[in-house]
matplotlib code that plots the C-alpha trace (Angstrom):
import matplotlib.pyplot as plt

x = [-1.8, 0.7, 3.6, 1.8, -1.4, 0.5, 2.1, 0.2, 2.3, 5.5, 4.2, 4.6, 1.1, 2.4, 3.8, 0.5, -1.2, 1.5, 0.8, -3.0, -2.8, -0.2, -2.3, -5.2, -3.2, -3.4, -7.2, -7.8, -5.7, -8.7, -10.8, -11.0, -9.3, -5.8, -5.1, -6.1, -3.2, -0.4, 1.7, -0.7, -1.7, 1.9, 3.1, 0.7, 1.9, 5.5, 4.8, 3.2, 6.4, 8.5, 6.4, 6.6, 10.4, 10.5, 8.2, 10.6, 13.4, 15.1, 15.7, 17.1, 14.9, 16.4, 14.2, 10.4, 9.6, 6.2, 6.7, 7.4, 4.8, 6.1, 9.7, 10.7, 12.3, 15.2, 13.0, 14.5, 17.9, 16.6, 13.9, 14.6, 13.2, 13.1, 9.4, 8.5, 10.2, 8.0, 5.0, 6.1, 5.9, 2.3, 1.5, 3.0, 0.7, -2.3, -3.0, -3.7, -1.5, -3.4, -3.8, -0.1, 0.8, -1.8, -0.4, 3.1, 2.0, 0.2, 3.3, 5.4, 3.1, 3.3, 7.0, 7.8, 5.6, 7.2, 10.8, 10.1, 8.5, 11.5, 14.0, 12.4, 11.4, 15.0, 15.8, 12.9, 10.5, 7.3, 5.0, 7.5, 7.9, 4.2, 3.8, 6.8, 5.6, 2.1, 3.6, 5.9, 3.2, 0.6, 3.0, 1.4, 4.2, 4.1, 0.4, 0.6, 3.4, 1.2, -2.3, -1.8, 1.5, 1.6, 5.4, 6.1, 9.9, 10.1, 7.3, 9.0, 12.3, 10.7, 10.8, 14.6, 15.2, 14.1, 15.3, 18.8, 18.7, 17.4, 20.1, 22.8]
y = [22.0, 24.4, 23.6, 25.3, 23.2, 19.9, 20.7, 21.4, 23.0, 21.7, 18.1, 16.0, 14.8, 12.5, 10.0, 9.3, 9.0, 6.4, 4.6, 4.5, 3.5, 0.8, -0.6, -0.8, -3.3, -5.6, -5.5, -8.8, -10.5, -10.0, -12.4, -16.1, -17.1, -16.1, -19.5, -20.9, -19.2, -21.5, -21.2, -19.4, -22.3, -23.6, -20.3, -20.7, -24.3, -23.2, -20.2, -22.6, -24.6, -21.5, -20.2, -23.6, -23.4, -19.8, -20.8, -23.7, -21.2, -21.8, -18.2, -19.3, -22.2, -24.5, -27.6, -27.8, -30.7, -31.7, -31.5, -34.6, -36.8, -36.0, -36.8, -33.2, -31.3, -28.8, -26.2, -23.1, -24.1, -23.5, -20.8, -17.3, -16.9, -13.0, -12.8, -15.3, -13.2, -10.3, -12.6, -13.6, -10.0, -9.8, -13.2, -12.0, -9.0, -11.3, -12.1, -15.7, -17.6, -16.7, -13.1, -12.8, -14.0, -11.7, -8.8, -9.6, -9.4, -6.1, -4.7, -5.8, -3.8, -0.7, -0.8, -1.4, 1.6, 3.8, 2.9, 3.4, 6.7, 7.9, 6.7, 8.3, 11.5, 12.2, 11.8, 13.4, 15.0, 14.1, 13.5, 11.2, 9.4, 9.0, 7.6, 5.3, 4.0, 3.2, 1.6, -0.5, -1.6, -2.3, -3.9, -7.1, -9.4, -7.8, -8.4, -11.9, -12.8, -11.9, -12.8, -15.8, -17.4, -16.5, -16.7, -14.9, -14.6, -13.7, -11.1, -9.6, -9.4, -6.7, -4.4, -4.3, -3.3, 0.3, 0.4, -0.4, 2.0, 4.8, 4.0, 4.1]
z = [7.2, 8.5, 10.9, 13.8, 13.3, 13.4, 16.7, 19.8, 22.6, 21.0, 20.7, 17.6, 16.6, 13.9, 16.4, 18.2, 14.8, 13.8, 17.1, 16.6, 12.9, 13.6, 16.3, 13.8, 11.8, 14.9, 15.2, 13.3, 16.0, 18.4, 16.3, 17.0, 13.7, 14.9, 16.3, 12.9, 11.2, 10.0, 13.1, 15.4, 17.6, 17.5, 18.9, 21.8, 22.4, 22.3, 24.5, 27.1, 27.0, 27.3, 30.3, 32.0, 31.8, 33.1, 36.0, 36.7, 37.1, 33.7, 32.5, 29.1, 28.1, 25.5, 25.9, 25.5, 27.8, 26.6, 22.8, 20.7, 22.4, 25.9, 25.2, 24.8, 22.0, 21.9, 20.2, 21.6, 20.4, 16.9, 17.2, 18.3, 21.8, 22.1, 21.1, 23.8, 26.4, 25.3, 25.5, 29.0, 30.1, 28.9, 30.6, 33.9, 33.6, 33.7, 30.0, 29.0, 26.6, 23.5, 24.6, 25.3, 21.8, 20.3, 22.4, 21.2, 17.6, 18.3, 20.0, 17.0, 14.7, 16.9, 17.4, 13.8, 12.9, 15.5, 14.6, 10.8, 11.6, 13.7, 11.1, 8.1, 10.0, 10.7, 7.0, 5.3, 7.7, 9.6, 6.6, 4.9, 8.3, 8.7, 5.1, 5.5, 8.8, 7.4, 4.3, 6.4, 8.8, 6.2, 3.7, 2.4, 3.6, 7.1, 7.4, 5.9, 8.3, 11.3, 10.2, 7.9, 8.7, 12.4, 12.5, 15.7, 15.7, 12.0, 12.4, 15.5, 13.6, 11.4, 14.4, 14.4, 10.7, 11.1, 14.7, 13.7, 10.7, 13.0, 15.6, 13.0]

ax = plt.figure().add_subplot(projection="3d")
ax.plot(x, y, z, "-o")
ax.set_aspect("equal")
plt.show()
């Protein structure tokens, strides 16, 4: 494909392709088994506690008041809360608790693909960026972390590796 065919009116068509294919990695999150992943249902419980604290006016929650049999637990002292802030944006937009967590995972796939594409595109060109983005998004550990383990904070951390490299 020639350079003129890949660009339409000066637009880079590789970036929307990365966006669509990265979003395809999140399609299994729409299924009912998501909450059956190792940490999937726990992420929903934790997000409920996080949202409750935000609704109570605590902008930097550190305590999950209903965990540990109602005695509370300092969960957010030990677990990275950034991904729960992202989920809170989706919840404020009208999604439920499970939908907000699923949307956060989906956003993580899309952002990690976009940032990897931008990083490698600047180094080696559009086709290399597209290939690197797809390899990063569909890497087995990346998929297992989202679909099997359900570890929200660790999964969302994978967004920042290519973002930091691209920014540097």
